[in-house]
Every structure is written in C-alpha cells, then in structure tokens.
Residue, then its C-alpha position, 0 to 999 in steps of 0.5 A: m103501092k101508095d096513092l100520091t094523088q091525095g093529101s097535102i103536097p108538102k107532107l107527101l114530099i117530106n114523108m117521101a124525102v125523109p127516108m131518102m134523106i136519112g139514107m143519103l145522110i148515112q151515105t154521106l158518112y160513108f163518103l166521109v169515112d172513105l175520104y178520111f182513111v184514103g186521105q191519110l195515105g197522102d195526096t196522091a192516093l186522095a187524088g187517085l180516088s178523086l179521079a176514079g170517083n169521077a167515073m161514077f158520073l158515067i155510071f150515074a148517067l147510065t143508071q139515070i136512064l133506068n131510074v128516070g124512065t122507070t120512075a116516070l112511066i110507072s108513076h104515070a101508070v099508077g096514076r092511071k090505075d094501069e097495073a099491067d103497064a106498070n109491070a111491063v115497064f118494070n120488067q123491061s127496065m130489069l132486062l136493060a139493067c142486066l145488059m148494061a151491067l155486063v157492058v160496064v164490066v167489060i168496058g171498065y176493065f179495058g178502058a180504065p187505064s186510058y181514061l185515067a191517063s187522059i186526065s192526069s200526068d202523074a203516074a202514082t195518081i193514075a196507079a191509085g185510081r186504077d187500083y180503086l176502079y178495078w176493085f169497084l167495077p163489080g159494085m158499079a155493075l150491080q148498081f143497075p139492078l139496084v137502081a131498076v128495083s128502087a125506081g120501080l118501088r119509088g114509082t109506086g110511092i114506096v121509098k122506106p124499104t129502099m132506104l133501109v136496105q141502102t142504110l144497111s149496105i152503107i153501114v157494111n161499107i163504113i165497117l169494111s172501109p177501115i179494115l180493108i183500107a188501113g188494115w184494122g184488125t188484119s194488118v193487111a192494108m189494101g189502101v185505095a183498092g180496099a175502098g173499092l172492094a168495100s164499096s163492091i161488097s156493100v152494093f152486093a149486100a144491098v142488091l141481095l137484101l132488096c131482092v129478098y124484100f121485093v120477092k116477099a113483099e111487093k105485090y103491085i109490080s113483080l118480076k115476070p119471066n114472060l115479060w123479059r122479051f124485048d118490047t121495042q115500044i116500051i123500051k122506046r118509051l123508057l129511053g125517050i124519057g131516060l136518055p136525056a136525063g142520062g145525058e145530063f149526067f154524062l155531060m157532068f162526067a165530061y165537065m168534071a173530067l175537063i176540070y181535072w184535065l185543066i188543073q193537072h198542071f197545078g199538080p196532085d195537090a190541086q187535083a186532090g183538093f178539088g176532089l176533096g172539096s167536090r166530095i164535100m159539096q156533093s155530100l152537102f147537096l144530099p138533103a136537097m136532092a132527097i126532096a127533089f128526088a121525091a118530086p117526080a113520083v108525087a108530080g108524076q102520079n098526079f100528072g097521070a091522074k090529071r091532077f094538074d093543080r097538084v103538079r104545080e103545087t109540087f114544084f112550088w113546095s119542092a123549090l121552097l124546101t130545097c132552096s131553104l135548105m141550101a140557103v143554110l148550107t151556103l152560109v155554113s160553107f162560106l163561113i167555115p169551109s176549113v172546118l168542113v174539109g180540115g179533117f180529111s187531109g194532113d196536107p195544108e195545101v190540099v186543105l187550103i185548095a179544098a176550103t177555097f173551092l168550097q167557099i167560092i162554089c157555095i155561090n151556086f148552092i141555091p141555084s143548084s136547088v132550082v136545077f134539081t127541082c126543075s129536073g124532077l118536074f121535067q121527069s114527072l111531065g115525061n119530057t127530060l130533054p129540057g133538063l139536058y138542054s140546060t145542062a148542055t148550056r152550062v157545060l158549053i159556057f164553062t168549057v169555052v171560057a175555061v179553055w180560053l182562060s187556061h191559055q192565059p198567062d195569069f190562069t189560076l185555080t180560083q178562076v175555074w171555081y168562080l166560072s163553075a159557080i157562075s155557069v150553074c147560076i145561068q143553068a138555073v135561069v135556063s131550067f126555070l124558063l124551060l119549065k115554064r114553057e113545059f107547063k104551057l105545053r103540057l098542062p091545060r089552059g088555066y093551070a100553066d100560069a095560075p098562081v100557086a095560091v089558087k091551086l092550093e084552094v083547088s086541091q083542098 
C-alpha cells in the first residue's frame, strides 16, 4: 500500500502516471503494429478491424464498472485505514469480474454477426470484422479479472507492477501480430483473425503474470474464498459508483456505432479512414489519460482521509498537466496529420480521410483533457453520475444534429468531424460546471470555492 495523503500532489500524480504512461505508450505501439499489418491487407480488412474494434467500447463500459467502483471504494477504505472493507470490496469485485466474463463470451459469439451487419452494408467488411471478434472474444473476457486486480492495486496506490505486466503482455502482442497476421516465419497468414488471436494470447499472459505477482507480493488486499459470497451491500456500493462510469463508455460505444452507421454510404474507404484516424487519436490521448487515471486514487485517498484541500489541489494539477500535454498534440495533429496516418494504409483515399479527420478533430483535444480530469474527480468523490450526464449531453447533441444532417442533400464527412469536435467542447463545459457543483455538495464550506493557491499553503 502507498499513502497518497502525504507529499506533493503534482509529484504523486506524475509518479503514478509515469508507469501508466509508459505502459500506455507501449500499448500505442501495439495499436500501431496491428494497424500497419492489417492496413497492408487492404481497406476492407482495415474497415473490418475498425468496426470490430468499436466493440471494445462495450467491453470498456463493462470493465469500467469494476475499474471505477473498485478503485474508488478501496482508495476510500485505505484513506480511512479500513483494511477489512478494502478486502471485502476487492473480493466482491473479483466475483463480479468472473460472472461478467462468462456473459461476454456467450453474448459475443451469438451477437457479433448482427452487430456488424447493423453498421455496415459491405459483406467483405462484415466478414473481416467477424473473424477478428471471434478470435479476440477470449481476450475480451479475460479483461475483467485483469481490470479487477489492477483496480484493486491502484486503489492502494500501487501501479508499477500492473504497468510492467501490461508492458510484457503488449510486447508479446507486438511479436505475435506480424507472425499471425502476415505469416512471418510460418507462411501461414491468418489476416485479421491473427490480430484477434495475438490480442487474446497477450491478455492471457497479462492475467497469468499479474496473478502470480498478486499472490506472492500483495499483502494489504488478497483473494479470500470466504468473501466470495454475494454481499448485496458491497455490490450496491460498487455498482452505485461504477454503473454511471460504465454508462459513459456505453454511450461512447453507441456514439461510435452511430458514426459508422452514418458514414457507411460513403463506402469502406470512409469507414477505414475514420477507423484509422480514431485509432491514432485514441493513441495520442494516452499520455493525458494516464494522468487523469492517476487522479482518482490520489484524490480518493485524500477524500477518505478528509484532506479536502488536497482533493482540490489534485484537480488543479491534473487539469494543468493534461491540458499542457494536449496543447502540444493539438499542434502536431493540425500541422502534420498526414505524417501521423500515412504509413498505415496504401490507399490514398483512406489516408486523406484519416488525415482530414485528425486535423479537424484535434479541436477537441484540450476540451477532452478537461473531460478526463473531471471524470477522475467524480470517481474520487464517489459520484460518477455527473460524468454520465455530461457524456449523455454530448451524445444527444451529436445524434440529433448528425441524423438531421445525414438527410440533407449536401451531407459530407467533414460535417460529421466538425460536429463531433464541437460536441466535445460542449461536454467539457458541462463537466466543469458539474464538478463545481459536486465540490459545493461534497466538500465542507471553505474548501469548495477556495483558490488553489490557498489550498497549497494549507497542504504545506
């Protein structure tokens, strides 16, 4: 366990974020390797990978329930020095993880064809997406226990072992991708299916390594068979915090599916270009997300310990660091988008669509960092409903306007990209206003609106 109620807030954030950032950057390399080799198979294969990859938002929605609920409750328990409650929460989280993994496998194999057919009218694209999903579903299921263990460790302030395990698993994925996708050294090229199999094997390796570490090294929380009976009170607490956060990702899954549905009439090139551009965008977000993901544990422990000055300070530094990072990436994406996407497809039309998407969508990079930071603070305060409200606002605005635009005779792809960027800017404003409201409701008078400079003096 690591005590996050003492020491410099920016130093704590950076110390926790750097290991996660390294893991995420290596994960970015994994994404790029998959994109490169699948991109060589043609725009249909790339479009299929993109369509199937969107299903990961649905998995993220479900794992986020465990991730956010477990991290928040365990960090609060650690702040209160309540080891018994931390263990009870962790074991109930693992129980839910196993059940959710089983449900995902069953629904995934039966529901994948219908999902893909609903957002694409191209048979070859649907077939490629189905091949990828069928081989990746075991890896998707294993995400649940992996997330539960990682969230438990993060709630106690420990992130380095998780980062090391994820790094090793991603290296496995990077090595396997060209072998399974392109047939390097084997002459047996599985194509898009190979990308799914490589991912499943790498996730299995991560689960195995993390379980070995957890059993041998972790002491504050541990697997206790006697706690694996349904505890409705703890599950209600987990779901009360986790469900709204999971709802945010479910809305993002629906939002991405809507975009694929809207642009399907522009052909596989458009879907492949959007998929490539959005993957690059998500990769660029990872450094800022690492800092935002560190904030819930830092602010959560301090909230549990009633160090309310440090809760506000965590928001200030998290917002400052993430916005600074995203400002640099905004300039890069606006000035040289073709350089970022050019090596992943030999189709000039796909590259042009992806570059145009990235050049327009970078408008939302700084607002997105505000959204990430606010979401992290909502989690630390134990109320994730405001994050769900802000995401719902964004998705609702985008859906209404985008559907109307799609019925106009001059409907274009760039209209979709501009509308998406503007909707995120609106979401950032809503998130910030809701966080101010949460501070007033949950922090004692004198802490909710006090300038950060005053709080820095108090914490010192």
